[in-house]
C-alpha positions, 0 to 999 in steps of 0.5 A: 889795484887791479890792471886795466879793463876794457869794460865800458861804462854802463849807464844808468845801472845799479847792481849788487856785488858779491865779494869774499868772505860774505861781503857784498857792495850795493853799488850806485851807478857811475855820475858824470865828472865831478858828480859824487857816487855812493857806495854801500858794503854790507856782511852778512849781518846788519852792520854795514860799511859805507864810503862815497867815491868821486874817482877816488876812495873818499870814506870807508866806514866798517862796524862789527860789534864795537869795532870800526875801521875808517878810511876817509879823505878829508877832500869829499863829504859823505852822501846816502844812498837811501833816504829814511821814509816814515809812515803817514800818521793816519788810520790808513797806516795803522790799518796796514800794521795792525792785525785782522780783527784787532781792536786798532784794525776795526777802529781804522776800517770804521773811521774809513767808512765814516770818512767815505761815508760823508764824502758820499752824502755831500756828493749826493747832495750836490748832485741830486736832481741834475739833469741829463744835460747838466749832470754836475749843476754847473751854473749858467755862467759866472764872472771871469774872476770866479773862473780864475778863482776856480782854477787856482783853487783846483790847483791848490786842491791837487797839491795840498791833498794829503792822502793823495800826495802821500800815496804817490810818495809811496811809489818810490818806496817798496814793501819789504818785511825785513825792514826793523820794526815791521810786525808780521801783520803787515803783509804785502796785500794790506799794505796794498789795500790800504794805500788803494784805500787812502788814494781811493779817498784822496781822490773821492775828497778832490771830486768833491772839491771840483764840484765846489769849484765848479758849482760856485758863482762867488769867488768867496763861495769857493773858499768857504765850501773848500774850507769845510771839504779840508775838514772832511779830508782831515777826519782820518788823521783826527781819528789817528790822533785821538787814539795816539793820545790815548782817548780811545784806549790803551791798546789803540794808543799802543798800536799807534806808538808802534807805527814810530818804530817802522822805518822805509827807505826811499831811494835817490836818483842814480846814473852809473857806474864801470868796473874800472872805477869800482877797482880804483874806489874800493879799499882793501878788505880787512883782513886782505893784502892784496885782491885783485879786481877779478877775484874781488868781484865774484858776480854782479847781481844787476837790477832794473836800469835806472828803476830808482829813477823811473820810480821818481819820474812816474811820481811825478808824471802821476802827480802831473797827470792828475793835476792835467786831469782836473784842469781839463775837467774845469776846462771842459765845463768852462768852455760849455758855460761860454758856449751858453750850453747851461743855460735856459734856451727857452722860457715861457713867459705869462704876464698879468693884466697889467697895463699902461694905456693901450699897452697891456702887457699880456700881449707880450706873453709867449715863448723867450729865446736867448739871442745870438750874436754875429759870431753864432755865439750866445748874446749877453750883457754882464755874462748873462743871456739876452732873451727875446720874444720868439715869433712864429718862424723863430724870429726875435721880436720887439720884447726882451728880458736881460740884466741890467748892471745899473739895477743889479736886476733883470728887466723887461723892455719893448723896443721903441718903448719908454717910461717918458722923456726922462728915461735913462739907463735900461729903458726897463718897464718890468724890473725884478728884485735885485739879484746877481742870478745868471738865469733868468729862470732862476729868479723869483717872479714876486716883487717885480716892479712894473710901470703902469704910469707909476711904479707898481709891484706886480706877483702876476709875472710867470716864468718857466723854463721849457725843458724836456728831462722825461715825459711828464715835462711833456704833460704824458701827452708826448715823449722828449725828442732829445733836444729838449723839446717834445714830440707830441701824440696825436691830438695835442700840440704846444711847446710842452703838449699842453694844448689839445688839437684844435676844434675845426668849428666851433659854436656860439649860442646865444639864448633865444638866438639862431646858433652861429659857426665859427670856423679856422682862419687859413692861409693860402695853403690851407694851413691855420693861421696861429696867434699865439700858438693858437687858431683864429676862428671867424664868421663872415656875413655882410661882408664883415667878420666876427672872430675870436682871437687869442691875445696872449692872456685872454681870448677875445671876441671882436664883431664887425672886422673887415674881411680883407683887413682881417686876412692881410693883418693875420698872414703877416710873419706875426700877428702881434696883439699890441702892434697891430693895435687890435684895441682899434680893430672893430668892437670888442664885444667880449673877452674870456677869463684868463686861460691857456685853453687852445680854443674858446670852447669851455670857458668863461666869458665877459661883456664889455661896456660899450662906453669903454669906461674904466672897469673891471678890465683895464682899458676895456671898461666896465665888464659883467659875466655873460650868463646867457651864452656859451661856446662849443667845440662842434665836434663835442655831441651828446649820445647815450652814454655822456648824459651832457644834456642836463637835467631838462634835455634829451639826446636825438640823433640828428643827420648823424649827429647826436643833439640835444632837445630841451623841454621847452619852457623848463631849459634852453642851451646847446646842451639845455643847460640854462633854465628858460627864466634867465633868458637875457641877450649876449652884449 
């Protein structure tokens, strides 16, 4: 062979040697000690000679027609430099090989669009009606076992997503139109296009799998949904199988058979070679006596350093990155679940007229908010938030909703109140039907059990999430403030801008009696005192007062309440109808119909029997509808256009205000709304 050479090994380099008489050599780079190296020598024809070197020649095979020359060493075994790579049998490979506008091309495009359409419909159905704060419709919370199953399912989804894995495998397989069996229609552009389509469908399927995982609330739901998604992902393979078995047409069957003749090559990792090792390794080419190394190597066409190794690493990196992205997305939703970002933060709760002794559940109507633990996180029981009755200063009060594992239901309880000496467990007063829901706002309000001395069933409970996604959530009287609340327009107030601005003065008119005015009850800073988000109105006379007061469901009209007692009670941080024992304060004269009105004006009233015997309205006894008295907001006056003075009244200006003058003997009332023949007393 040749003499010594001072050339040092070129680390991690692959190249092609141009030899004499039309011979070429593709060289794998030199490996570390004891590692085999492979070399492929080709003539100008398709025949080739291949041998393996590990510090010395091991095997040479030269094929030329029917003749062959083999020089081999029994010490070493032959290692291939290239591995065959067969295209995936799916519609995307068929798309690549088929001429544009051919039956096979159009067939592939149809099924690709069909598969994409199904994925789009699934995504639409899963994301419709989502809100800005929870676009993915992630449940408020899930059991830790479900969270673990979600993570495992996502890992399985990535490594089993065939379209994605197949596309990533092509990173180390380059397009080569000179390969045997590749038709002219299989252009580089279609190679890129078909693989982009395959990868896009695979990514879309992974996104749907991610939605299935994070939206599931049970382990069984996760894997049922994944089984359904596997069917959708295999549509392209099923369509190819139909064509290959001849169910569609002979032309399609032939097109799928042609795919079997197409072979690409996938290179193995290589590490380095030197000129000295080449001279030691190369045998004499047939027909030459001795070929010195300087004549043997006429030129070296160097390719990129470690290109094949970089491609293999890139392929692994892409797969790991994709898996990392999926896990990171899951981790983001999981952290938001743990922080309580997906739960209903505020609830509007309205109880019915049920009562137990002096306890009227309607007294506990109002706004309920989730509680916070000592670390500032969401207070929870069985991974579900605890909702507390909220006072005007956002303080936690005694009523609360929470999940009771013993009952497998959401329950309502009041601190300090139980059903009796034998009451154990969660000390519930209301109990939902059995449910595993993690959000109280998702629980049906029908069929709740309620304690009234016995267990009864109530359908009068109403629970609504306080949320602001659009102006409709503010009753079109305000706009969202970006923090799930409403900014109300002038003249409106309440958490949903559902309450009109308060009347400064309301007037009680009893037929044939003097009209009585009631003013807003104010604190020392001249601000209205609010009870259940509504003002209190009072009329003072002879050291006692009469007052209109809201109690969570109805307005009460109470007389003979000591003024100082009234003010001291109303100016506590939160006046609560139950804990302040309103039942024993003064004399309850009348109560209104159930209402959300911000004032006692313009609603129907019922008078309470003086004996307070059991009757129409619980502990307040027998009652009857009042026909001879009305309550009005003083700001509502007549004018020439509104015609509010009835059939037997006319509007006259009196001191700058419109006033209805009724025809004597025909009508009476503030707006002449009563016939004179109906005269009775209020109370």
